[in-house]
Every structure is written in structure tokens, then in C-alpha cells.
Phi, psi and omega in degrees: 000139177258127182240131176253125180248137178279161174289160181297335181290340185263096173057039182056028175079090170268131185255142174244124182240141182234125182259176181284335179245140188308309183297319179294325180297314180296317180297319180295319179298316180296319181296315181297315182290328183294337180281351184280133176280139177270123180249111180275341186262055180250003181241150173293153174114353180204126176071007183250315184212146179278357182246005180295134173273133174294154189271347176289130188273106178273356185272063185244111182291135173069022183297330180292345178253006177096005180276158177078012178079010180237159174074217184287172174290133181295153181299147177296137183237124174220174184299322180297316180297316180297316180299319180294318179296320180295320179296313182289331177295321178297334178273003176090022178282114186292329178293319178297318178299318180298312182290327174298325176297316179295315180300319180290322182296320183263352181070039179254113179084342178219162178301142177294123184207096183296322179299316178295321179300316180296323177298314179298313180299320182295317178297316180295319181296320179294337177271003176094016178283111189292323179290326176296320177298316179296319178299318179295325176298316177298311185301312185280336178286328182250355181067047181281096179079009180205177179288137177298137180213081183304324181297314178294321179301313182297321179300312180291321179297318179297322177296318180293321178297323177300336177261008172088018182283119185285334176292319180296329180297310181287330176299315179291325176300319178296322180295321177289324178296321187261006182055047183260093181083356178219164174293142178300131181210095183293329179296316179290322177301315179300321179301313182288325176296321178296318179299316180293317181295328180297338177264014180061032175284123184300323179289322176299317178295318179299310182293329176294321175297318180299318180297321179287324181295320184258002177066045180259109181077003182202157179297135180301130184210099182295323181296312179297319179301313180298324179294317178294318178299321182298313180296316179296325178295321178296336176271013172067037174270113185297326179297314179295322178298319179299311181293323177294322177298319178294321179293325176292320179292322180280331190078038180257111179080350178217164175296138180292130179205106177291329178297316179292323178300319178300314181299318182289314179301322182298319178300313181292322179297318180293337178274001177097011181280111191296314178302325177292324177298319180290319179297317182291329175297316177301316185291324175294321182293321183268353182066037180259111180079000181202155178297136183299133177210105179292328178297317178293323178298313179297321179302312183286324174299322181293319177300314179295322181296330182265006186287335185083001179282109187299334181291334190233346187301312184300315180294317181296320178297314181298314181294318179299312184291321178296313182294320179298316181294317181294321179293319178297318180295317180296318179295322180296315179293324178298318180295319179298314182289328176294318178296320179297318179296319181297322181291338180280335185285000000 
């Protein structure tokens, strides 16, 4: 029998075995792979550190309007629309100023100009546009196209929170959690996450779940964490789906179920969440919670490899290429041995 063994870096070693007879080869491969333990905690972002940032990017301006490649389809933009917005913006229309800011920020219909976008957002924010205020909080807290300025970010976020904006609530909560421009204060962070979650904001719910899972500002409670992740997952937040999938795989706060974990990871993976793409690739490769499929594993590793996510691309490329090479080698040996068997008959 010819046996191909994967490196330890590849899914805690998935083995492909090829026998002299076709049926025996398949059985041997299944037996070898079935002995492999599935390790869900091989990626940063869960169960490793209480300060890890999830890799799904929630800092997307105008996502509720379809900007940034998320959410709905962005509004159609043509010269007539831009001209109308510019005219009404000159008359002090805060909505026109806000959308001109988005168009300038993303370079849709007008040249990409972050500085101009900030000017538009600032004018709209001063007129009381709550989303513009929240956008400025995002921009200055993360330095999106400009110098980071936590103090200015907090000022705009507080104004937006005063008008009830739930995104600004969780944004400010993250700043207190991470000591970003303010002293670290988990109690205050929890307060803002609760305020955001009370409005069914998926990010507020996600971060509230995170605080309960790791016991930050509140007693550690896996059951409560899973419940918050579940609600946020139902609101289609990929980050929450990823964490809920891991809790299902671990059996933390919920009954352990690899089958359910597969379903949850798949939803997040299809939404572009790279860690979920890698996790679902592992599960397909190992046949954990789903029928083993090396082709599906390679497919998801390839999607992750092409994601552009610097945290995961190198690993995804290595796993994809190793598994592809090993599978090709195993198939080649299988074909050779199948031909030898056929010639004996």
C-alpha cells in the first residue's frame, strides 16, 4: 500500500491513502482520515486572547445603503444625480451632503477624495445628520484616509449617540474596550454594547456576546454569549456566525454539534468571512459534520487564499497547494494501481 501523509500544518494532518485495489484504496483513505482529530482552535480570534479583533471588517461606511461592497445594491449614480445632489447640498440639504460624502469616499460617480468626503460629512454632521456623525467617528477612530484622532472620533460618536445611533454606541464601546483614546473601561464598554444591542444592532449584540464569553466587565457566561451570538447571527452578522459556529463545535454554551457548526460556518463563509472559509475547508477535508470532500476543501481554501486578507492568505495558499498536490499524487498512484489490477483480471 502507498500512503501519502500531509504535513502537520495541514489540518492537523489529513491522510490520503491509496491501495492496490480501488475499493481497498478508498476504504484505507477513509480509515486513515477518520483517525484524525478535528481541531477548531487553530486560528487566531477565538479562545486564544481576549483582545483579538475578529477579521470581518465592520468599519464600512454607508453599508446600509450598499456602499463598501456590503448590504444592498448602491444607488445608481449618473451625472444628473450628482448635479442634483450638489445643487441641493449648496442649499444646506444634509442628506445630499451625506451622500456626496459617500460618493467621494468610495470614488463612485466622482473622483475618490477622502478629504472632500470628510468635508461633506462634517457639513452634514453639523446640520444634525446622525449617520454622518457616526461615519466621522469611524473615520477618525481608525484613521480611514486621514490621521487617527480618537478625541475627535469620540466627540462625533457622543453626538451621534445623543441622537440614538446604535452603530456609534458599539463603536464607542470598542474604544473603551481597547483603550483607544480613552482609559480601558470594560464596564463602560459593556454599557454601550448593551445600548446598541437593545436596538437589535447586530454588532452591538455580537460585542455583547464577546464580553460574556470572555468575562469582560461581566461574569463569564457561555450560555448568554451563545444567545447573543445567535440573535446577531439571525441578523446575518458573519462575525457572530463565526463565533457561534466555534461554540457549537466546542460545545460551549450550547450542545456540541459539528453538523450545526458546518451550517453556521457555511453561512458566514458565503458572506465572505475568511476565518469561516478556512474552518469550513477543514471540516470538509476531515469529514467532520459533513461528508468528506477534498474538492470542497480545496474550493474553500482557494476562496480564502484569494480574499486579500493578510492575516490568512499565506496559510490558506499553503494549505490549498499542499492538499491539491497530495490529492493529485494520490489519484495518480490510485490510477496506476487500478490499471495494474485491471491487467491482472
